[in-house]
Structure formats: C-alpha cells, structure tokens
PLY file of the C-alpha trace (Angstrom):
ply
format ascii 1.0
element vertex 101
property float x
property float y
property float z
element edge 100
property int vertex1
property int vertex2
end_header
-17.58 214.66 154.78
-18.30 218.28 153.48
-14.85 218.31 152.14
-15.49 214.91 150.40
-18.82 216.40 149.14
-16.91 219.54 147.72
-14.39 217.33 146.11
-16.97 215.17 144.20
-18.67 218.26 143.14
-15.55 219.59 141.57
-14.65 216.30 139.88
-18.34 216.40 138.45
-17.75 220.00 137.16
-14.45 219.06 135.39
-16.13 215.86 133.77
-19.13 217.90 132.63
-16.57 220.78 130.91
-14.53 217.89 129.31
-17.73 216.32 128.08
-18.93 219.51 126.68
-15.77 220.12 125.11
-15.61 216.77 123.50
-19.29 217.25 122.19
-18.18 220.45 120.49
-15.23 218.81 118.91
-17.59 216.03 117.69
-19.80 218.53 115.97
-16.86 220.23 114.34
-15.73 216.96 112.92
-19.24 216.04 111.50
-19.33 219.30 109.71
-15.83 218.82 108.30
-17.05 215.31 107.11
-20.29 216.84 105.61
-18.09 219.17 103.69
-15.58 216.49 102.61
-18.75 214.24 101.52
-20.30 217.18 99.39
-16.83 217.98 97.85
-16.01 216.89 94.23
-12.34 217.60 94.88
-9.78 214.73 95.21
-7.96 216.14 97.80
-8.17 218.76 100.57
-6.02 220.53 103.26
-5.32 219.50 106.70
-3.85 221.79 109.36
-1.28 220.06 111.36
0.65 222.31 113.67
1.63 225.48 111.94
1.37 223.96 108.26
-1.25 222.94 105.95
-0.89 219.54 104.22
-2.78 218.41 101.07
-4.24 214.96 101.68
-6.67 212.78 99.73
-10.25 213.27 100.81
-10.78 209.46 101.56
-7.90 209.77 103.87
-9.11 212.64 105.51
-12.44 211.07 106.08
-10.94 207.89 107.59
-8.83 210.12 110.08
-11.95 212.15 111.08
-14.14 208.90 111.48
-11.43 207.37 113.60
-11.08 210.68 115.80
-14.91 210.81 116.11
-15.13 207.30 117.44
-12.52 207.93 119.82
-14.27 211.10 120.96
-17.65 209.13 121.29
-15.82 206.25 123.44
-14.23 209.17 125.66
-17.71 210.71 126.04
-19.40 207.59 127.22
-16.63 206.92 129.55
-17.23 210.40 131.09
-20.66 209.86 131.31
-20.32 206.56 133.29
-17.81 208.55 135.53
-20.39 211.39 135.82
-23.26 208.88 136.91
-20.85 207.34 139.46
-20.05 210.63 141.15
-23.62 211.80 140.98
-24.64 208.78 142.96
-21.85 209.49 145.39
-22.79 213.05 145.62
-26.51 211.83 146.57
-25.30 209.50 149.10
-23.23 212.16 150.93
-25.85 214.64 150.50
-28.32 212.26 152.31
-25.65 211.62 155.11
-25.15 215.32 155.52
-28.80 215.91 155.89
-29.04 213.37 158.73
-26.15 214.82 160.50
-27.87 218.31 160.30
-30.92 217.01 161.84
0 1
1 2
2 3
3 4
4 5
5 6
6 7
7 8
8 9
9 10
10 11
11 12
12 13
13 14
14 15
15 16
16 17
17 18
18 19
19 20
20 21
21 22
22 23
23 24
24 25
25 26
26 27
27 28
28 29
29 30
30 31
31 32
32 33
33 34
34 35
35 36
36 37
37 38
38 39
39 40
40 41
41 42
42 43
43 44
44 45
45 46
46 47
47 48
48 49
49 50
50 51
51 52
52 53
53 54
54 55
55 56
56 57
57 58
58 59
59 60
60 61
61 62
62 63
63 64
64 65
65 66
66 67
67 68
68 69
69 70
70 71
71 72
72 73
73 74
74 75
75 76
76 77
77 78
78 79
79 80
80 81
81 82
82 83
83 84
84 85
85 86
86 87
87 88
88 89
89 90
90 91
91 92
92 93
93 94
94 95
95 96
96 97
97 98
98 99
99 100
C-alpha cells in the first residue's frame, strides 16, 4: 500500500509539472496573439524547426488559436486526472493511518 501511495504521488507530481508547462505555453501564445492583434503588418515570421517562415498574420492567428484550444483541453484533462489521483491518495492515506493505529 505504501508503494501504491508513492506511485500516486509521483503521478500527481508529473501531472502538476505537465500542467504548469502547458499553462506557460498558453501564456506565450496569448502574448503572441496580442502582438499579432496590435500589429499593422500583413505578415509575420513563424519559427519552424531551424528556419523562419513568413506567413499572413490571419493564418498565424488561426494556428495560435487552435494550439491554445488544444492546450486548454489538455489542461482540463490533466486537472480531471489530478483530481482522481488526489482522491486516491486521500483514500490510501486514510487506510495507512488506520493500519498504523
């Protein structure tokens, strides 16, 4: 049971790290969208691998919006998993306390 508890703790930590990373990506995307929205240019550059490509701003906005949407879905999924694991941890913790008594 202790091993199971530790496994759940590791899973929870991994989820929290992934969630934080996705939130940071989301902030970067929001900043990029703000810049594109305030720009008067017709095109901007996008870094793809080792090269920069010029693309129309509207196309870049669409790509960023889609990426942002996907990230938000992944964050929600991680939050649900986080909640389930937290509940499991509480259950096991309660059982361990009972065993120790």
